[in-house]
N, C-alpha and C positions, 0 to 999 in steps of 0.2 A: 293746668294749674289754674282753675277757675275758683271763684269764691262763692260760697253758698250760705244763705241764711234762711231759717224757717221759724215760724212761731205759731203756737196755738194758745189763744188768750181770750179773755172777755172784752178787753179794750181793742181799739183800732191799732193795727200793727204796722201799717205802711211806713210810718216814720221810723219805727224800730228797725224794720228791714233795710231801709235805705241807709240809715246810720251804720248798720252792720256792714253793708256793702262798701261804704266809704272806708271803713277800717280794714276791709279785705282787698282793696283795690290793687295792692301790691301783687296779688295773685293773677291779675288780668284786667285789662281796661279797653278791650276792643268793642264791647257792647254791654248793656245792662238791662235787666228786666225784672218785673215783679208780677206775681199772680196772687189774687186775694179772693176768697169766698165771702161774699157779703151776707148780711142777716137774712136775705131772701133766697139764699142758696144759689145766687148767680156767680159765675166765674168771671172775674174782672182782671184784665191784664193791661200792662203798659210796658213797652220795650223801646229802647233807643240805641242807635248806633253811637259809639264813642264812650266817653267816661261816665261814671256814676252821676256826676253833676247834671248831665243832660237828662237823665231819668228823674232826678230830684226836681228839676225845673218843670218837667212835664207833669209831675204829680202835684206840684203847686198850682198849676193851671187847671188840672183835672184830677182832683183828689179821689183816691179809692178808699172806701171804708170797709171794715170787716176784721174779725179777730183771728182768722186762719189764713196764713199766707206763706209763700216761698219767694225767694229772690236770688239773683245770680249776677255776677260780673264775670265776663268771659275773656279768656285767652284762646284765640281761635286755633283749632287743629283741623277739623274737617269742615270745610266751607269758609269762605271769605268773611271778614267782619261785615255784618249787615243786620238790619232789623229782622229780616226773615230768619236768619241763622241765630239770632239772639235767643237765649232761654228766658222764661220757661217755654217749653213746647207743649202743645195741646193735642189731645185726641178727641174728636167728636165734641169739642167744646165741653168736655166732661172731666177728663184726666189732665192734670198739669204736672210736669216733671222738670226739675233742674238736675244737672249732672256735672261732675268734675271727673275727668279721666278719658279713656279711649276704649271704645267697644271694637275689638279687633275683628269680630265676625259680623259687623254691622251690614255688610253688603249682602251676605247670605240671608240674614234676618229681614232685611229690606225687601228682597225678592220674595221671600215667603209671605210677608205681610201684604205686599202688593197683590199677590195671588189671592189673598183673603178679602181684597177690596179696599184696603187702606190706601189713602192718598197722601203722599209725602210732599210737604211744602218747602222743606229746607234741604240743605246739602249736608247737614250734620249727622254724625253717628248717633247722637242722643235721641233723635226722633223715633228710632226703632224701639227704645225703652217705653216711650209714651204709648205707642200703638200696641206694643206687646202686652203691657199692663191692661189696656182696655180690652184686648182680646181674651186674656186669661180671666178677666172678671166675669166673662160670660159663663164660665164653668167653676167659679169660685164663690164661696159664701161671703168673703170679706176682702177688702182691699189688701189687708196684710197677707192673706193666702195668695192673692194674685201676684203681689210683688215677690213673695217667696218662690213662686213658680217661675216668674220672669227671670230673676237673677241666676237661676240654675241654667238658663239658656245663654247667658252673657259670657263672652270670653274677653278678657282684658281687665281694665281698671275702672272702678266706678266708686264715687261717693255720690249718692243720688237721693233725692227727696221727692216723694210722690203724694199728690192729694187728689181727692175726688169731690166734686162739688156737691154730690149727694150725701157726703159724710164729712161735714165741716168740723166735727168734733175730733178728728184724728188726722195726723199726717204719718206717713210711713217712710222710714229712712233705711238705706242699705249701704254697707261699706265693704269694698274689696280693693285694697291698694291705696285708695285716696282717703285721707283722714276726715273724720266727722266727730264732733264733740257735742254732747247734750248739755244744755244749760237748764238748771232747775230753778223755777220761781215759785211764787205763792199764788196758786190758782192759775198758773200759766207756765208753759215750758217751751224750750227753744232748741234749735239745732243750728250748727254752723261748722265751717271748715276749720275755724281757729277761735280760741276763746276771746281773742281781741275783739271780735265782732259783737260779743255779748256782754262785755264788761259794763256797759251802761245799764243793763237790766238784771244781771245776776252775777254772783261770784262763786256759785257752786256748779261743778262740772264733773261729768264722767266721759271717758273716751270709749267709742265703739272699737271692738277688736275685729280682726280680719274675718270676713264672712258673716258678721252680725247683721241682723235685720231687726228694727225696732218700731214699735207703735207708740206714738207720742200723742197724748191728749192733755187737756188742761191740768188734770189731777193725777195722771198716771204715766209712767214710762215702763213699757214692757219690752224686754230685749230677748232675742232668740239667736242662738248660735247657728252655724252653717248647717247643722242637722235639724234645725227647727226646735231645739230644746230650750226652754226658758233658762236664762242665765242672769247673774247679777254683775254689773260693772260698777265698781266702787266709785262713789261720788265724793269729791274732795273740794275744799275751799281753795280758791286761787289767791295768791298773794301778789298778783301783777297789779301795778299801779293803773288806775283808771285813765289817767292823763298821759300814759306812756305813748299813746298814739298821736299826741299833739306835737306840732312843730315848735311851739313856743316862740321865741324871738327870732328864730332862724328862717331864712328864705326857703330852704329845702330841708327835707328829712336827712338827706345825705350829709349836708353840712352839719346839722345838729348831731348826727350820729358820729361824725368824724371828731367833733369837739367833745363828745361824751367818752372818748376812749380812755383818757386817764382815769375817770371815775369807774368805767366798766372794768378796767384792769384791776383797780383797787378792790372792787367788789369781788372779782374772780380770785384774787389772792387772799382775801379776808377769811380767816379761819382755816386756810389750807396750809399756810406756812406759820409755824409757831416758833418765832425767832428764826433760826436757820434750819429748823427741823420740819420736814414734810409730814403733814397729818395724813397718813395712809388711808384713813377712813373716808377721805375725800372721794375715793373711787368706788366705795361701796364695801359691804361686808365680805370678808375673805380675800380682799384685794392683794394683800401681801403674799399670801400663799400662792395666788395665781401668778403674780409678777416674779416670784422666786423661781418658777419653773419655765418661764418664757425664754426660749432660745432664738426665736425669730418673730418679727412683727410684720404683718401684711396690712398696709394702710389702704383704705378704699375711700374714694371721695369723688366729687364732681366740681368743676368750675373753680371758684375761689378756694374752696376747701381743699381741692387737689393741690394747690400751691402751698398751703400750710403743711400738708402732708409731705411735700417735697423737702421743705426745710427740716422737718422732723427726722427725715432719713439721715441727714448730715449729723444731727444731734445723737440719734440712737446708735449709729455705727461708730462715731468718734468717741462719744462720752459714756454710753451705756454698755458698749461691748456686745451688742447683739446685731445680727443681720436684719436688714429691713428692705422690703419692697414697697413701692407706692404705685397704685394703678387706678386709672379712671374706672369708675364703677361699671359703666356701660360696656367696657371692654372685658373686664374681669368676669362678669357674669355670663358672657357668651363664649368663653373659651375653656378648654380643659387645662388646668394649671396644676403644677406640682405643689404639694403641701409638705413643707419641711417639718421635722419632728418638733413637738412642743411649740407650735405656732399659735400666736394670738392674732385675731382679726380686729383691727381698729377702724371704726367708721367715723367719718367727720361730716357733720351736716348742721347748718344753722337751724333748720326747721325740724330735723329728725323725721321728715316724711319724704325725702327725696327718693323717688321711685326706684331708680337704678341702684342707689346705695342700699336701700332696704332689701331689694332683691338679692344683692351681692352678699349681704349679711346672712340671709336665709340659706343661700347656696353654700357659704363657707361652713355653716353648721353641719350641712349634709355631707360635705366632702372631707371632714376630719379635723378642722381647726379646733384646738382644745379649749379655747376661751375666747371671749369677745368683750370689747370695750367700745362704748360710743362716747364721743365728745360732741356735745350738743347744747343748743341754747334754749330748748323748749322742754321743760319738765313734763313727763307724761306722754311724750311723743312716741311713735312706734319704735324708733331705733332704741330709745332709752328702755322701753318696756321689754324689748326682745334681746337685749344684751346682758351678759353676766355682770358687767361693771359699767358704770357711767361716770363721766365727769361733766357736770353742768357748768358751762360758761355762764357767767352772770352779766351778760352784755345788756340785758333788757331788750325790749321790743325793738326790732330792726325793721323799719318800714321801707326805707329806700331800697330799690331793686339792686343797685350796686352795693355789695357787701363791704363794710368798713370794720365796725367794732366786733362783728362776729368773727372776722378773720384774725384780728389781733388777739382776741381772747382765746380763740382756738390754739394759737401759737403758745400762749401762756399755759394752757392745759397740756399741750404736747411736751413742753419743757418740763413740767411737773411729772408727767408720765416717764420722761427720760430719767429723772431723778429716782422715781419709784422702782424702775427696772434696774438702773445702773448700780444702785447700792448692793444688788445681789450678784453683780458681774464685775466686781473689781474697782468700781468708782470709789476713790478715796474719800475720807471724811472731809478733807480740805477742799476737794472738788465740789462735793455736795454743798458745803458751806458757801463756797464762792458763787455757785449758781443761784442758791437761795438769796444771797446778798444782792446779786445783780438783779434778780426779779423784784426785790423790794425797792430798788432805785428806779424801776421802769416807769411808774406813773409820773414822777417828776420829770424824767427825760422826755416823755411824750408831751408834757405841758411846755417844755422848752421848744420842742419842734413846732407846736402850734403857734408859738410866737413868731415863727417865720412866715406866717400866712401872707402878709402884705408883700413881701419880696417875691414869693412864689406867684402871687396874683400878677405882679408886674411881669414876671417871666412868661406867664401864659399868653400875653399879648403877641409874642413871637409866633404862636401857633395858629393865629387867626386864619391865615391863608394856607395852612399846611394840610395835606391829605394823607401823609404817611409819617411814621415815626419808628425809630429803632431804640429798644431798651437793652442795655448791657449790664451784666453782673457776673461775678465769679464766686465759686463756692456756694455758701448758703445764701448769698445775695442774688444768685441766678434765679431762684424761684420768686424772689421779690421783684426782680425785673419783669418776670412773666406776669405777676400780679399787677404791676404798674401798667403794662401794655394792655392787659385785660380791662382795667378801669377806663383807660383812654378810649378803647374800642366801645365799651358798653355805653358810655354816656355822652361822648363827643362825636362818635361815629367816624373817627379818624382810624385809618388802617394802621395798626401798630403790631410790630413783631418784637419778640424778645429772644436774645441769644446769650448763651455762655460766651463771654468775651473772647475766649480762646478760639472760638469757631468762626470769628470774623473772616479769616483768610480762606475759609472753606466754603465760600459762596456769598455771604451777606455783603462783603465789601463792594460787590457789583452794584448794589443799590445806592451807595453813598454818593450824594451830590449836595449842592447848596440848598435844595428843597427838602432834604431829608434830615430833620433834627434827630440827634442821637442823645439819649438820656442815659447817664451812667450812675450807678450806685456804687460808691467807693469808700467805705469806711477803712480806717487804718487796720490792716491785718496782714497775715503772712503772704497774701496774694497781691498786695497793692502794687509792687513793682511790676509784676506781670501785667496788671490792669493798666498801668501807666503806658506800657508799651502798646497795648491794644488801643488806647486813646490816641497815641501818636499815629498809628496806622490810619485811623479815621481822619485826623486832621490833615494828613498828607494828601488825602483825596478830596479835600474841600468840604468835608462834613462840618456842620455846625454842632458844637458840643454843649451839653448842659450836664454839669457834674455835681452830684450831691456827695459831699465829702466832709470829713472833719478836719480841723486845723492841723492835725498831725501829719496829714498826707502831703501838705505843701503844694497843693494845686493852686495855680494863680490864674485869675481871669485875664483874658485878652480879647482881641477882636474875633477870634475863632472859638473861644470857650468861655462860658459863663459858669462860675463856681458858686454854688449855694452851700454855705457852711452849716453843717448839721452838728448838733452838740456831740462832744466826745462821749462815748459810752463803752461799756464792756462788750467784748466781741460776741458773747453768747446772746445778748439781747439786741444786737445790732440789726438783725433781720426785722424785728418788730419796730424798732425806732425808725428805720429807713422806709418803712411802709407808708408812714404818714405824709411825708413830703410828696410822694407819688399820688396819694389820694387827693391831696390839695391841688396838685397840678392838674389832674384830670378834671376836678370840679371846676376850677377857674377857666380852663380851656372850654369846657362845655357851656359855661355861662357866656363866654365870648361867641361861641358858635350858635347860641340861642336854642339849644336842644332842651328837651324835657328831662331834667336831671333825675328826678325821682321815678319817672315812668318812661324809660327809654323805649324807642320803637322796637317792636317785635319781641320784647322780653317781658318776663314776669318773675316773681319770686316764688319759692316753695314749689319746686318742679316735681309734681306728683304724677306726671306721665313720662313714659320713656322718651 
């Protein structure tokens, strides 16, 4: 999940490329590099270990000029983070390549190319692309033809950009698995992994499809499909805000995005609920006919999105009257599974480009799922384009690696999907109205939760010296406990586990001592008395409790238990409401721990490799 930017222009592009990388740094920040062909047809490069800012500083000291260039910010797969392993990679100081993805047959290609006399300087799989293009150019009339021959030899995933210092009028791009978007300017054109990178220079974009290879010059973009035939990919104007990638007044993107959740939810609800009536066109043309026939829902997701799918299973089976499975995409795609009659596949992804989720969708179509729905935050992404129906969460750009508003807006979309399916499976009009009314109260409830930030910040001080934590929940709060544990792991590096509270006596109680804080999500519901018993089990063993509960539960703080009072809300929206305190807790613990909140170690966003 690396970030790629490329440009062919009359003006100097180094600054454009670096600004693009800064906007893509959520995709990887192990190293960064740029290659530019100057006006004398010299290939100039600069690479730095670490974040994009290191590269920016290097270019301030030693500027590179030229109108054709490519740039890359890396999340390391093959080879440790280092300047040698940083992209762009060169062949014979002639060909330069940047790449996002994994070349699975790189070792065989490396051996083949070494036999042809090529010397490898890095440990990366990407370097084989560079040398292979150089080799194929020996028997090809154009760089385009050489790249087309090259990609047919690659196994795995790639979004790659290639340039040749002998042809500074063109760059060649190829896409298989990893996303690439073309940006159209006036007398200049661009390429990037994400439109966010190019918003400072253009608002007109088209997306490459699977297997596409394109030749980009200042005045032309020519796209060819996997068979080498010319194709047209529709270019559209983006309506994303230019400043959506700015932190504004906030210290971190994650904090900004946490506080944006009431607005994001309002935006996601707008036009979708007309009074208490769901606008079925929200999901696309013909949605109602598809939902009418759904008897089973298979949800596929990864990471945070997986937790939102787990909540949806409770909703779908209890309220919509259909069976539901939820599975991690990387597991689903590699096993033989049973396909129930009239099954719909639902994919969840912030980016719409998550490699395993996308592969699972394609597999589901092959094995007999009758329809597909994606719930996604990026219009035009691969998941959206390849699904029958789609629900666009309107969270806005999410830059922080730890997902916040993408998660809560996914839950809003899933609850609306529950409404859409449920009305065909016995959900009463009263139930439908009740759910819709609850959803409309959600933004104000989230604002009430955010008002608790200072008390949660005080709470976080107790975690300064802790290395482990346990999260507990029951029913549809169990996935929320899992999400809370994930957040704490992601950004504070504290080992955190989550359990359904009823499982305590089946092993986890062995972990409980004074150094193991236990965080409980406990809204007033049918399971609250059971949960109180689980809490007592922990207290009896010396555990320190932190309970997020509403006033109706009658939890009382004492020496062994701190109670944070969460606003009373309807049961159906409680999983969304109780998510925010856990996000804030993980944030403030990370601040105390001194970690890099927005760019936690070893992680990146938009996982476009397996």
